[in-house]
N, C-alpha and C positions, 0 to 999 in steps of 0.2 A: 483367568483362572483355569480355563480349558489346559492350557499349557503346563499348568503346576500340576493339575491332575495327571496328565500325561507323562511327565517326568517323574513325580513323587509316588504314586500309588503303586507301582511295580514292587516297591521295596517295603509296603506296609505288611505286618506281622501282630496279630491280635494277641499272641501269648505264646508259651512255651520258651525253648532254649534257642539262642541266636548265637550261632557259631561264626563270630565277626572279630576283625583284630580293630574296626574303625567305628562301630556301633554298638552301643549297650542299652538296648531300650528297656525303660521301666515297666511299659505296659500300664502306665498310670493315666486316667481319663483326663483329656484335656479341657479346661474351662474356656467356655466359648463365649466370647464378645460380640454381640451383634452389630452390624452397621448402625451408626447413630446420625441422623440427618440433621442434628444439632450441633455437631461439633465439626470441625475443620477436616478437610481431606486428609491433612498431614496426621492427624489423631487416628483417623479411621486407618489409614494405611501403616501406622505404628502397631496398632493392636493386630491387624493381620498379620503382621510380621511376626510379632510375639507368639502368636497362637501357632504359625507354622513352625516356629522355632521348637515351641513346647512339643508340638506334634512329631516332629524329626527325632527329639530326644526320647519319647514316649513310645514310637510305635515303628520306627525305621530300623530295618536289620539289614545291613550289607554283608553276606556271607562271602567268606573268601578273602584272599590276599593279593590278587593280582593288580594290574594298573587299571582295569576297568572299573573295578570297586571304587579306586581313589577317584577316577573319573566322577563316577556317579555321586559320591560324597562333595565333590567339588559343585556338580551341578546342584544338589540339595542345597549347599550353602549359599549359591549364588541366586537361587530363587528368594531367600530370605533378605540377601544383601540388595538385591533390586527393589523390593518393596520399601526396604528402609531409605534406599537412594531416592526413590520416588516421592517417600514423606518428606525427604530434605526438601526438593525441590517444591513442595507445597507448603514449607514452612513459612509463616507469615500471613498466609492466607486464611481468612475466616472461612465458615461455611459457605454455602453457595451464595452467588452474587445478587441474585434477585429473589425477594420476598412476596408473597401474595397474601395480603390481609383481606380478611372477611369479618364485617359486623354483623353479629345476630340483630334480628327485629325485634326481639323481646328482651326485657329485664330478667335476670335470673340470678341465683346464689352462685358463689364460687365454686362449688363442687358441680353443680348443673352445667355451670360454664366450661368446666374442664371436660365434662362428659361430652358436652355438645360439640368440643373441638375435636375430641377423640373420634367421634362418631363421623367426622368428616376427613379422617387421617390427618389432622393437623394439632397443633397444641396452641396453648394459651401465649399469646405474643411476649417477647421477652425484650422489652426497648433498652435495657442496660447492657445488652451484651458488646455494643459498640458505636461509636458516636454516629456512623454513617446509617446503622439500622435506625437509631432512635430518630435520625431526623427524618429518614424517610417513613417511619411511623407517623410522627408528628404533621408532615406535610399533608397524609391521607386522611387523619382523623379530623371530623367536622368540630367546629368552635366549642358547640355547646355537647354537655353530656358528660357522664362518667362511665370509665371502662375497666373491666378487670385485666389485669396483666398476671404474670407468674409471681403470685404474692399471697399470702394468707389474709383474707378478709371474709366478712359475711355478709355486707351490706348487699341489696338488691341492685346490681347496675347492670349495663349492656355488656356483653362478652366481646372480647377481640380474640380473633384467632389468626394464625400464622402458619404458613406452609412453604416449603420450598419445591414442592412437586406438583401441588393440585392446583388449577385455576377454578374459581369458584363461578356460580351461577348468578351472583347478585352483581346489580350494577355498579357496586362500589368496590372492584376488584382492580388493582393495578394491572394495566395491559402489557403483555408480554411484547419481545420486541418482533420485527417481522421473521417471516420464514428465512431459510437459506437454501442456498443452490449448491448441490453436490455435482461434480464433474469427474467421472472415472475415464480416464483415456484407455483405449482400447488399442492395442499393438497389432492384432493380427489383422491382416487384410481380407475383408470380406466383401460379398456382393451387399448390395443396400438392404435386401431383405433378411438377409442373414444377420448383419449388424443390427438391424431393426429388433428382429427376435432375438439376439442374444441379449440386448440391454433388457427387452421384456422378460427374459427369463429371470435377471435379477431385480425384477421390480422398478426398473428404469425406463426412460424414453431416450431414442437417438436424438442427440441435443439439436436444439433449434433456439434461436434467440426470441424474447419476447418485445424488446425494444432495441433502439440503436446503442445506448448505453451499455448494456448485456453483450451486445455483439462486440462492442469495441474492447470491453473487458475480455471477452472470451479470446480473440485474435492477439490480444496483449500479452498472452501466455508465452509468447516468443519460442513457439513449436513450428519450425520450418518445414510443414508437411501438408498435403493435400488429403482432406477426409471427407466422409459423407456430412450432409446437413439434412436434419430430419424433416425433408419435404419431398413428396412424391406426386405425379400428376395422377388425377384419378382414372385416366385412361391414356390411350397413345396419342389420340388427337386433342385431347382436352386442355384448355388454358385454365381450368380449376387444379389446386394443389391440395393436399390433404397432408397433416402433420404427422409425426410418427405416433401423437396418441390420438389419433383420429378426429381432428377439427379441420373442415374444409374452409378454403379461401381463395383469394384470386390470386394472379401472378404476382403483384406487387405488394402483398401483405395486406396485413389488417391490424385490429388492435389486439389479436391473438399473438402473431408470428410475425417477424421483422425480416426482410430481406435486403441484401445489398448485391445486385447482380452486376456484375462485369459489363463495358460497354458491349453493346449488341446481343446479350443475353437476357432472358433464354432464348433460344432461336429453334429448338426441338428438331435439330438437324435430321432429314430423313425421316422424320417422325419416329426417331428412336431414342430421344433425350428425355426420358420420363422422370428423372431422380436429380436431386441437386446435390453439389459439392460445394466446398468453400476452400479457397487457397490461402492458409494461414499468413503465408508470407507476404501475399498481395491484399489480404483482406476484402476479398472480393468472391462472388458466387458465380457458377456455372452449371447449366444443365446438362447432364452426360448419360450415356446408357446405364442402366440400373444393374446389368451383369458384370459392369467393371469390378475390379476389387480396390479397396482403399481402407485405410484406419477408419477409426471411428470414436466418438465420445457417448458416453452415457450420461444421462443427467437425471435427477432427482430433486425435488423441493423436500426439505424436512422442516418440522416445527421447532421452535425454541426450545432447547432442553434436549431435543432429540439427537440419537447418535446414529453414524451411519460407517460400518466397518467394511473396508474392502481388503483384498489380498496384501495391498501395500500399506494402507493407512487407517487410523481411526480417527473420525471428525466429529465434531459435536457443533450444534447450532448456539451459539451465544449471543450475549447483547451486542458484541462489537463484530459479529458476522461468524462465519464459519472458520473454526479453528482445527487443523487437522496435525496430527502428530504422525509420523511415519512410523509404521510396524517395521523397524529398519531390517535390513537385510546387509550382508557382506561379501565381499568376492575373493575367493581365495585362488591364487593361479598357482600352478605347478608345471615345472619344467619338466618336458619329455626327453629322453636320451637319445632316441632315435629318429632318424628322418623319414620323412614321410611324403608322399603326394597330399595335396589340398583334400582330397576326398577322404585318402587314407587317416588324415589327421583327424578330420571331423569324425570319423567312424571310431577311432581309437577313443577320443574322449568321450564319445557317447557311451561306449562300453564301460566305462567308469562313470556312468551318472554325470557328465560334465559336457561342456561345451569348448569348442575351440576357442581361445582367448579372444575376447573383445572387451571394450570399455564403455561404461555407462557416464562416468564422470572423468574430468580431469585427475581428480584425487585417484581413481583407480588406475590410471595410465601411470601417474608417478608411483602409485604402489608396484606394479609390473615392472618397471624400469629398476627400482630399488632392489627387488629381487633380483634381477639379473645381475645387478653390481655384486650382490653378496653370493653370485654361484661363482665357486672357483674352477668349475669345468671349463674346457674349452669350446667355445660356442662360434657358428659361423655368424656374420654379420646380420643375415637377413634370416627372418622367420615369417612362417604362415601366422596371419591373424584373422579372426572369424569375422569378416564381411564381405558379403556378396552384392555384385551390381545385379539390379532389377530393370534397369534402362539405359539408353545412351546418354542420358543428362549426366552433368556433374554431381548431382545431388541424387541421383538414383541409387541408392544402396541401402542395404538393410544387413542387420547381424545375421549369423548362423540361425538363431531362435526366431527370426522373424521381426525382430523390433526396428523401428525406423528412429527411437530416442537413443542416442548414444553418441560418444565423444571421440573425435578423429583428428590427427595431426599429420595432414597429407603435406608430402615434399612440396617446394616450389615448382609450379606447373604440372602438379599431380592432382587428381586422377587424369591421364590423358587419353585412356582407352586406345592405345598405339595399335593400329592396323585392325581396329573394331574387335579386338580379341582379349580385351584384360578385363574379365570380370572376378577376379579374386583380388585380394590385398595382402601385402606382406609388410614388415617393419624392418627399416635398418637400425638393429640395435644401438650401434655407436652413435648415429647421427640423430637418433629419436625421431624418425620421421618415416611417413607409410607412402608407398605407391600402389597403384593397380598394376596387375601381373597376369600374365597368361595362366590360368588355372592348372594347365598341364605341362608347365615349366619344371625344372628340375626338384627334385627332393629337399624338403627344408626341413630344419627343426621346428619346433612347435611347443606351444604351451596349452594347459588345458584350465578352464574357468568352472570353478564349482560356486553354485550360490549357497550361502549359509543364512538360516533363518536367526532371530534375536535369540542370543544365548547360547546357540548350537556349538558343541566342542567336537574339534576334530584331533584324533591322536595319531600323529605320523612317526615315522620311525625315529626321528631326532627330535620332534619337538610337539607341543600340544598347543593348539590355536582356538581361540574362541571369538565369537562374533559379538563384540561389544557396540555401544551407542557410537564409540570412537573410532569404529572399525575394526579389522581384524587385528587381535593381540596375540602373540606367539610367544612361548617361553621352551627354551631349550629342556630336552629330557636327557637324564643321565641313567646309562645302565649300570645299577650298582649291585656288585654281588654280596649276596648274603649266604652263609654257611649254616648249614642245619645238621646237627648232630645227629648220627643215627645209632640205634643200638643195635648189638649183636655182631659177632664176626663172621664174615663171607668171603668167598672168593671175589676176585677182581671183576670177572663177568657177572657175578651175581650183584656185587656192589653198584655197577653201571647200569644193570637194569632196574634195581631200586630208585636210583637218583632219577632216571629217564622217566620213571612213572611221576615224578615231581617235577617235569620239564626241566630238568636241571642235568649235571654232570658230576661225577667224582671230583672232590675239591682239589682245585689247582690254583696257583696264584700268579696274578700278571706282574705285580710289582712288591716292593717291599712294603709298602703300607697295607697292602691286603695280607700277607704274610704275617705280619706283626699283629694285626687284628685278629688274626687266627690263633696265633701262639700265646697270645696274652690270656686267654682263656683258662684259668686255673683248674677248672673242674673237669678238665679233659687231658691228662697228662698221659699219653698212650702212644702205641704205635697204630697208624691207621693207612689206608691206601692213599695214595697222592695221584690225582688224575692226570698222569702223563705217561705216553706210550713211547716204547721203543721202536724206530722206524729202520734202523740199520744204517750203512751196512757194517760200521764198526762202532767200539766203545767210544763214545765222545758226548759231552754233555750238550752238544748242539744236535744231535741224532736223536732227540726225543720231540714229541708234539702232543700239545694239550688233549685233554678229552674231547675238545671241540673242534679239533684240528688245527689251532694256531701253532704258530712256530716259536713265538715269544713267550717264555715262563720267567718266572723269579728261580734263579740257580741258587740253591745252597745244599750242594751235595756233600757226604761225609768225606775224608780225605781218601783219595784212591777209589773213589766212586764216580760213575758207574762203572762195573769191571766184568758184567756177567754176560754182555752182548744178548747173541738171542736165546742163551738159556735162561735168562733173567730178564724178560722184555718189560716188566712191569716195575713200579718202585713205591716205598713206603716212605712215611715220615714219621721221626721217632721225637715225640714232644718231651721226651725224659731226656733228650740229648740237644736241647735248643733247637729242635726242629730239623734236625740233619735228614738229608735223604739217602736212600740206600737201594739199588735195584734188586728185584728178588723175582722168584717164581710167580707167575700168575694165579697157578693153583691153590697156593697157601691162603691161610684164612686170617683176614684182617678187619677190625673195626673199621667205621668209615664215615666221612661227611660228604653232604652234597652241597655244590656250589650252584645256587638258584639266582638268576637276573631278575632284578625288579627295576622297572621303569620308574623313575620320580623327577619332580621338578626340581630344578636347581643341581647342586652339587651332592655326592654322595657323601654321608656322614660315617 
């Protein structure tokens, strides 16, 4: 909802005039439908989408007629569409999966029972909603006794309450599932203390395992890297260790934490190995100096029903364990025309709030190659890519933004670090393979990578791209001319100035279709300036340029025209003579129209 506020609220207008081609707010108050815990998520999401749609119709004002307003209107529409799509994904799901029931200790009337439940932020149980809930309730109730449900009666009976959000204090409450472990991978390489403190700042702990099963699950994540493990010696010479959350214990673990040391470890070499690390690939631990720099993982236990949101995903603890949905992002790659050194390529991308191209997944790699296939410009076979060597090992690489989680497609025998001097990487576009190379080698072409957040829209020169759950989706943009009829006769210079105020030019036509569209307006049968200029040196239809400097224009000169040369360097169009052109003096006065380019999706109409 914070994203909704960010995108939508700038266009809110409470009343008055709205000078817009795209929105016509009524300023009618929107009926609000509160969230109802007793209906399905799909129903609540549909209600939210309907309210947002009503709000856009009632209070949104997009003033202006440029492409930015069209983009904003599309964004607002996507907000509603995204909630509708999300609702469809929840279709068929009932209200929350688990219900907690509480039985009152005393008998009471129906109204008293309803108030009793209301006071606990609950409601009278509804066993008839679905078979699963009915069976759950039957299994929970004692064999003897009568109980109120959501029906009209007056007899004094025990009250049965239900809730999806509140556990009760009575002994007859269904037990929720166990807690869930949330793991957040830290890509930045930090010292042990900095990694521990970074996790603590987010309300988490530097990861350590509680038992062997948890340790096995952790290293099974298939992340081939070395990272900190949340154990540190209490002092330089001590064999007592303390976990990242402050619990002390022996070298070989206890009931609170688990260790799996490599053979001969820990050995506290030179009494300078006070911290623990884990090799995710080997699945073993080692003690090392605490001032080394490694990646890390932050951990946190959350309760059933509790959510945890990070920069990358939203996780919720459910009956079946932790379920995380990505707060998805997309990679947008843009080819650069010039060559550069490796450092120069990095700097140029950074100036555009981007990074030298690298790939988090194989899908991004394929996306990059597909863009190259679509690029009609001549390109060298080799390009810089955003990977840098961090050590002498084959796997000692990171991306230019410091990440160790990435996709590579090395050429056979690479990386070989020839002459111990190949600390950068390139890609052979034709062979679709990567190699390590000297960072100071010849200048190469390169591409920049821009990270887009969910729903973000980027408008480029020839296309508009949006980050969707399916990745980047781009649509071609067309530059469509629109002709604005102006009132009043002016000199050609004055007409040009008026059109420039509208970010346009005096009307001209690139092809017959544009000409026909202009001429077919029966309300403007008059002589007007046409936006073409004589450039000499002699009378010829080819010695004219359009008002925006173009050489090509639709030619429809009257017989014998143009014939005035430098004495008549401007031109008029006579719409009473089928739109024929004639060259005239520029200081004469004519009415005129402005040609304004509007960028739109799809083809021009």
